[in-house]
N, C-alpha and C positions, 0 to 999 in steps of 0.2 A: 594301434588299430592293426596295422600292419601283419601284426603276429596272428590277430581275429582272422583278418581278410585271407590267409595263409590256411587258417584251420577250416575255415567256411568250405575254403577251396576245397581241399583234402574230403571233406565232409559229402560236400556236391558232388565228386568223382565217385565215390562210392554209393550215393542215392541214387545217379541217372545210370551207373551201372548195372542196377539190380534188373532192368529190363531185360538183360539179356543172360538171366538165371532163370532155370524153370523153378519152381516153387517143387518140386517133386525130388530137386536135385539139392534144396539149401531150405532146410525147413524155415519158417515165415516170413523170406523172401517176397511172398506175394503182398505183403502187408507193407511194405518199402516205397512202393510208387505210387502212395496216397501222400507221401509228404514232397513230390517231386515236383508241384506246383508255390508249397509253400519255399522250398529252398530255392528254388528260379528267383522267387520275386525276393527273397532275402536278398541274394545275390547284386538284383536290380536296386532294391534300398541302399547297399552299401556304397557300390557303386555310383548311386547319384552322389552320396556325400564326399565321398573320396574326390569325387568329379568336380563338385563345386568348393571342394576345398585345397584345389589344385594340385591333390597328392599324386606321386608316382602311382604310389601301392593301389590306385582306381584299375591299373591293369589286371590287377589277380582276380576282382570279380567280372570286371568285362570279358577275361579269358575263360571263366566257368559260364556265362551267356552262350559266349562263342560257343563252347563243347554242347552247353543244352540247346540250342538252336534248334534244333529237332521239337523238342515239347511245348516249344512257342508256338511251332507250325501247327503241331496236332491239335490243338487247346484252342486255338481261334484263329478264322479263317474271314476271310471279304474277297472274295471272288465274284467278278463282274459277269453272269451271264445272260444267254438270250433265251426267256421264257418261250421265245416262240417255235425254237429250235426242235426238230421232229429227231424222234429215234425211238430206242426201245426204252419202254417207261415201266420202273418196278416200283411196289411197294410194300415195306415191312410193316407190320404191325401185332405187338403182344396184347393181346383183346382181352385179358384178364375175366375167359369165362365169358366174355359178351354180359354180364354181371356187377360191374366196377358200381354202378351207383346205385343199386339195391344192398348191395355189400356197406355201401357208408349211410343206409339208415333211409334212401328214398326207394324207388320202385326199378323194376327193369326198363330200360328204355332201347325202344325198338330203333332209335334214330340209328342207332352204329351202325346196324346193315345199312340203313340209307345211304349213310355217307361215303360205304366203303362201295357199294352198288356205283355209286354216282361217281367216283373216283377214276379217273381217266385210266391209270394205268392199265398194262395189257398184262404184268403178272402182279401177283398178291400173293406176299405169304403170311400167314398167320401163325402164332406161340399161343400155348393155352387157348387153342382151339376146342369150345365147347359144343357138342353137337345132341340134338335130343329128336327122334324118330316120335316120338308121341307128343309133338307139339308143335301144328305149321309156324307160329310166329319164333321157334326157336330151329327149325330146322335150317342149321346153318349152309350143313353141303347143298340142301336147295335153294335157299335163299340167295346163294353166294356160288352157285353152281350152274345148272340146268336155269332156273328163273334168271339169273342175271345172262344166259348167252356163254357160258364160261365153260370150262372142262374145269374136272377139281380133282387133284389128289388130295385123301385126307388118310392119316396112319394113325390109328388108333393106340393111345400108349397105354388108358385106364380105361376098364367100364365095361358095359356091353354093348356089341355091337347092334342089336337089334333095338336097344332102346337108348340109353343116355352112356354118353363116354367123351373122351376128352384126348387132344393129344396135337398135329402138327397137321397145317393145310396146306397147299399149296394152289391157288387157282389161276388158270391162264384163258388167256382169248386165245392166243397162240397154239398149236395142235402139240399134244404132250405123245412124244413118242416111246417114252422109256421113265421109266419110275423107280423108286426101291428106298430102304429104309438103311442110313449109312448106322446108327445106334440107339438105342435109347436104356433111362434107366429105369425103366418101371415105375417110373412116378410121373412127370410133369414135362421133364427133361428130355433131347435128343435131336437129331439131325435125318433130314431126310431130301431127297432130290430127284428133279425130273427133267427131263431134256424137252425143251420146246423147238419148234421151226423156226425160225426167225429168219425171212427173206432166203435165201438158198444155204444159209447155215442152221446148226443144232448149236444151240445154248446151254449149258447145263444149269440148272436153280438151284442153289441150295437152302434149305429153311430150316435155322438151326436155334435151339435154343440152349444154353450149354447150363451147368450146373447154376443155381442160383445164388445169391449171397446172403440170403434167410435173414436177413436181417427185419427186425422187426421196428420198423420205424415209427411208431405212434408211442415208443417205450423212448422217445429219444428226441420228443419235442421241447423238451427243455432241460436246463443243466442238471439237476436233480435226476431226470432220467439217464441223462449220459452219465453220470457218476456210476448210479446203480446198474446199468447194463455194459457197461463198457468190457468187463473182461469176457462174459459172454459174445456180445459183438465182435470183439477181435477173434475168439476162439474160430467162430463161423464164419468170419472171411479168410481165416487162413485156410479151414478144413475146403471152401468152395473154393477155392485157388488151387489146387491139390487136386481135386477132382474135375475141373476145369482143363486142366493141365494135360491131364489124361487122357478126357475125351477130345481135347485138341491133336493127341497123336493119331488117332483113328482117323480123324476130320482129313487131317493131312496128309495124310496117305490116301484117304478117296482119292484129295483133290487131285495131288500127282498121279495118279492111274486115269482121270479124266481124259475122254479123247475128243473132249470138248473145251471152248473157252468156257469158263465160268461165272457165276453171280452169285456169290454168299452172300446171304443175308439173315439177321436175325436178333433176337437178344440175347448178347451174347456173356453180360452179365459181367461185361470189363470194362473198366476205363481203359480211355487211351494210352496211357502209361505203363501199361501192364503187359509181362512177359509174352501172352496170348495175342495180344494186338501187335506187338513186335514181331514175332514169329507169322503171324499172318501177312505184317508187310512185307516183309521178305521177297516176296514171290507174286503178292497181288498190292493193288491200290485201292485206297480209301477213298470213296464219293465224296464225303464230306469235306475231305483234304483238298480235292480237285476242282468242287463246283458250289461246297455250302459256304454257308456267312453267317458270322458270330462265333457262338461258343455251342451252338447245336445240342444242350442237352433234352434229352427223352426221357426224365425220371419225372414222373407226375405226382411227388409225395413230398415229405419234410425235405429229405437230402436231394434237393432239386437241381444238384449242380452235377449232377452224374451223367455222363453221356456214355449208355451201355448198349443201346441199339445201333449197329453200323450196318452198311453196307461196304462190301470189297467184289471185285473185280480182278479178272484177269488184265493185264496190260493193254492187249488190243479190244479191251472194251473202254474205252475214254467217257468218264461222267463229264456229262455237259451242264446238268442243272441236278441241285440239291435240293431240299425242303425236310425241314422238321417240323411236324402239324402242331405247332402249341394252341391252334385252336380251339384243335380236338379234343374235348375232356371225356371221351365215354371209357377212358382205363386207365390204370396208372402208370401206363406207358403213351408217349407222342408216338405216333405214326411216323414212319421216316419214308420219304419216295426218292429218285432219282430216275434221271435220263440219260441213255448210253448210246454213243456212236461205236457201229463195230469197224476199227481201222483195220485195213489191209497188212 
């Protein structure tokens, strides 16, 4: 058992260390972090067995757990927060073109617009934002902008600007003094920013939708589906991690050059154990870690255990509240919201 404990320890070090290697530098390293929760639990299980047997070798998996403590911290949180605390409130939502329920065989549900309009966040960012100027009930720029007493910046990624299109949007109850595009891939992904006036300061808001995982979750409903599609799924996960790493290079440089404190939100398509997550965490703080509760899973499909929608901020913007709105079933993602205090 001692030799097995040491073997598990060295394997754990390799897997834990994978988060510091970029997928563009080492092929397929982007797939390894998916094993981090399993390897952490394996060490915990082994530690309990050895400790209950009064074996000194229990120190080996205990040491591995201590080294991997960061992974437990980013997996689950139980912060005590004051819901009455005021500050800058934000919301991020991948709205699935506002058409998720119809695509599941139902009908278009306009309540998605009602829920967004009624949510009190001062800043709201949307990925997979669909705009239809030909239909008042689908004119999202109007419904979430002027009609909702908000300024809105909508960046088209694909479609006709005078009729139907989709892209990224930032809706703000605060004045927008500057805005622009960071990048797009001419499909559904990209990143935009808007500088907003908050009290006496300017804060830069980023809305990001990094390269999708492109997992066909319907084909993974059962064991047979997993067997038939695992090779294709692994290939897509690998390609997606490469693209996201390259997109993050551009985004990081833009953040470094920002003259203002920043809040970065969106569907990053990255789990918390990824290289991209750890790269962002070097200079930014994550709102879930500061103010979240539970696991914070944000994916509303078969792979429900994924947390891929994130809110990061500059260190002088402290998250005091964080919520994953799992009661909101209008998309294949759950909205996430946070409240920030600006620290001098």
